[in-house]
C-alpha positions in Angstrom: 0.0 0.0 0.0 1.4 3.3 -1.0 1.5 6.2 1.4 1.7 9.8 0.2 3.9 12.0 2.2 2.2 15.1 3.6 4.1 18.2 2.7 5.5 20.2 5.6 4.5 23.8 5.5 6.8 26.3 7.1 5.2 28.2 10.0 5.2 31.9 9.9 5.8 33.9 13.1 5.4 37.5 13.8 8.5 37.6 15.9 11.5 35.3 16.3 13.7 35.9 19.4 17.3 34.7 18.9 20.5 35.2 20.9 22.9 37.8 19.7 25.5 36.4 17.4 28.3 39.0 18.0 29.0 42.2 19.7 28.2 44.4 16.8 24.7 42.9 16.5 22.9 46.1 17.8 19.7 45.6 15.9 18.8 49.3 15.3 15.7 48.3 13.3 14.4 46.5 16.4 14.9 49.7 18.4 12.8 51.5 15.9 10.0 49.0 16.1 9.9 49.5 19.9 9.9 53.3 19.6 6.4 53.5 21.3 7.9 51.7 24.3 10.8 54.2 24.3 8.4 57.1 24.3 6.4 55.5 27.1 9.5 55.1 29.2 10.5 58.7 28.6 7.1 59.9 29.8 7.3 57.6 32.8 10.7 58.9 33.9 9.7 62.5 33.4 6.3 62.3 35.2 7.6 60.1 38.1 10.1 62.8 39.0 7.6 65.4 40.1 4.5 63.2 40.7 2.9 63.9 44.1 4.9 67.1 44.5 3.5 70.5 45.2 5.5 72.6 42.8 6.0 69.9 40.1 8.5 70.9 37.2 9.3 74.1 39.1 11.9 72.0 41.0 13.9 71.8 37.7 14.4 75.6 38.2 15.0 75.5 41.9 18.1 73.2 41.8 20.2 75.2 39.4 19.2 78.6 41.0 20.3 77.5 44.5 23.4 75.8 43.2 24.3 79.0 41.3 23.8 81.1 44.5 26.1 78.7 46.5 28.8 78.8 43.8 28.6 82.6 43.7 29.2 82.8 47.4 31.9 80.1 47.7 33.9 80.4 44.5 33.3 84.0 43.4 33.0 85.9 46.8 35.1 83.8 49.1 37.7 82.2 46.7 37.7 85.2 44.4 37.9 83.1 41.2 37.5 85.2 38.1 35.0 84.4 35.4 36.8 85.7 32.3 34.8 88.9 32.3 31.4 87.2 32.1 28.7 88.0 34.7 29.3 85.5 37.5 25.7 84.3 37.8 25.5 83.6 34.0 29.0 81.9 34.1 28.0 79.5 36.9 24.5 78.9 35.5 26.0 77.9 32.1 28.3 75.4 33.7 25.7 74.0 36.0 23.1 73.5 33.2 25.5 71.5 31.0 27.0 69.6 33.9 23.6 68.6 35.3 22.6 66.9 32.0 25.8 64.9 31.8 25.8 63.8 35.4 22.2 62.8 35.4 22.6 60.7 32.3 25.8 59.1 33.7 24.4 58.3 37.2 21.1 57.0 36.2 22.4 54.9 33.3 25.1 53.4 35.5 22.4 51.6 37.6 20.1 50.6 34.7 20.8 46.8 35.1 20.3 46.9 38.8 17.3 49.1 38.8 15.4 47.2 36.1 16.5 43.6 36.8 12.9 42.6 37.6 11.6 43.9 34.3 14.5 42.4 32.3 13.9 39.0 33.7 10.2 38.8 32.8 9.6 40.3 29.4 11.6 40.7 26.2 12.4 44.1 24.6 15.6 45.7 23.3 17.6 46.4 26.5 19.0 49.6 25.0 15.6 51.1 25.3 16.2 51.7 29.0 19.4 53.7 28.8 18.1 55.6 25.8 14.9 56.5 27.7 17.1 58.0 30.5 19.0 60.2 28.1 15.9 61.4 26.4 13.9 62.1 29.6 16.9 64.1 31.0 16.8 66.0 27.7 13.4 67.3 28.7 14.7 68.5 32.1 17.6 70.1 30.3 15.2 72.0 28.1 13.5 73.4 31.2 16.9 74.5 32.6 18.0 76.0 29.3 14.9 78.2 29.4 16.1 79.4 32.8 19.5 80.2 31.4 18.0 82.0 28.4 15.7 83.9 30.7 18.8 85.0 32.8 20.5 86.1 29.6 17.4 88.2 28.7 17.4 89.7 32.2 21.0 90.8 32.0 20.6 92.1 28.5 17.6 94.4 29.3 18.1 95.2 33.0 21.9 94.8 33.7 23.4 96.3 30.6 24.6 93.0 29.1 28.1 92.1 30.1 28.2 89.2 27.6 28.2 88.7 23.9 26.4 85.9 21.9 28.2 84.8 18.8 27.9 82.3 16.0 29.4 79.5 18.0 26.1 79.3 20.0 24.8 77.4 16.9 26.9 74.5 18.0 24.5 73.9 20.9 22.8 70.8 19.3 26.2 69.2 18.7 27.3 70.0 22.3 24.2 68.4 23.7 24.7 65.3 21.5 28.2 64.9 22.8 27.0 65.2 26.4 24.3 62.6 25.8 26.7 60.2 24.2 29.4 60.6 26.8 26.9 60.1 29.7 25.2 57.2 27.8 28.5 55.4 26.9 30.2 55.9 30.3 27.0 55.0 32.2 26.5 51.7 30.2 30.2 50.7 30.8 29.8 51.3 34.6 26.4 49.5 34.6 27.9 46.5 33.0 30.8 46.4 35.5 28.5 46.8 38.5 26.7 43.5 37.6 29.9 41.7 38.8 31.6 44.3 41.0 29.0 45.8 43.3 31.6 48.0 45.1 31.8 50.2 42.0 28.3 51.4 42.5 29.4 53.1 45.8 32.2 54.9 44.0 30.2 56.3 41.1 28.5 59.3 42.8 31.7 60.2 44.6 33.7 60.0 41.4 31.2 62.2 39.5 31.6 64.9 42.2 35.4 64.7 41.8 35.1 64.8 38.0 33.1 68.1 38.3 36.2 69.8 39.8 38.3 68.4 37.0 36.0 70.1 34.5 35.6 73.8 34.0 32.2 74.0 35.7 33.1 76.5 38.6 36.1 78.1 37.0 37.3 79.0 33.5 40.2 77.1 31.9 42.3 80.2 32.1 42.1 80.1 35.9 43.2 76.4 36.2 46.6 75.8 37.9 49.4 75.7 35.2 50.6 72.4 36.6 47.2 70.7 36.0 45.9 72.7 33.1 46.9 70.1 30.5 45.0 67.5 32.4 41.8 69.6 32.7 42.0 70.5 29.0 42.3 66.8 28.1 39.0 66.2 29.9 36.5 65.7 27.0 33.8 67.6 29.0 36.0 70.7 29.2 35.8 71.8 25.5 32.1 71.2 25.5 31.4 73.5 28.5 34.0 76.1 27.3 32.4 76.2 23.8 29.0 76.7 25.3 30.2 79.6 27.4 32.1 81.1 24.5 29.1 80.9 22.2 26.5 82.4 24.7 28.7 84.6 26.9 31.7 85.4 24.8 34.0 84.4 27.7 37.1 82.3 27.3 38.9 81.2 24.1 37.5 78.8 21.5 39.6 76.6 19.2 38.3 73.7 17.1 41.0 71.1 17.9 40.0 70.4 21.5 36.3 70.2 20.5 37.2 67.7 17.7 39.3 65.6 20.0 36.4 65.6 22.5 34.1 64.4 19.7 36.4 61.6 18.9 36.6 60.5 22.5 32.9 60.8 22.8 32.3 58.4 19.8 34.8 55.9 21.2 33.2 55.9 24.7 29.7 55.6 23.2 30.7 52.7 21.0 32.5 50.9 23.8 29.4 51.4 26.0 27.1 49.8 23.4 29.5 46.9 22.9 30.0 46.2 26.6 26.2 46.6 27.2 25.4 44.1 24.4 27.9 41.6 25.8 26.7 41.8 29.4 22.9 41.9 28.8 22.9 38.2 27.6 23.7 36.8 31.1 23.6 39.7 33.6 20.4 38.4 35.1 22.4 35.5 36.6 24.7 37.8 38.5 22.5 40.8 39.5 
């Protein structure tokens, strides 16, 4: 008796989840498919910051204002550090605004594996969604603080007789923000990957970020740095970013392209290293967190 073989039809699936084959398998198309989740995470991070508070987003203004006042008293009044001819409040507010964005991105990204271990272990989605959502949600906070900075510029222009000069280098602001975002994202992902195995590193991050601020021209201009350490401060990739921002909006300091280009190269290397390390660790981090 002859039996006819039944043809096997290939099943079609809407989604196939496979392990990553290599470090460079970033799957950008997959990130784009999950863009709705990314926007949802951004909204969650932003709303949760001021939920059940009385003043809400006004706190985004309060922190840089009080920090500026403290820096004015400590570094300008007591220490007598000059600000390259720029009005001291604008000088400190400019540095604080840019530094806050970088430090927030770095600190929150550095704990992304630990903070989201429960979610990562239950449902699949591109893990890069989490650090990207942190960077984008902090961008909304930065926009609020930039409004404060621009408002201070307008106040000094109309009521204080200026004391600063905006020039064409202010148009570099989008590039400077992109560099800050990539530096915070890349460095944060590297630290987050390391803390899955070395928990002690998590205790050093916040302390290290505070020390890094003093190695960056946040509270002093590059011209006021000690000659012995000036080369080290200038080599910091954050220094050209903040110096360029001040030069564009306040006209203080000296701008040259070479340090900014070198900073951009370091930024790209740090961001690439962060993505590669993140992709490597995300496959088995749930066993060690």
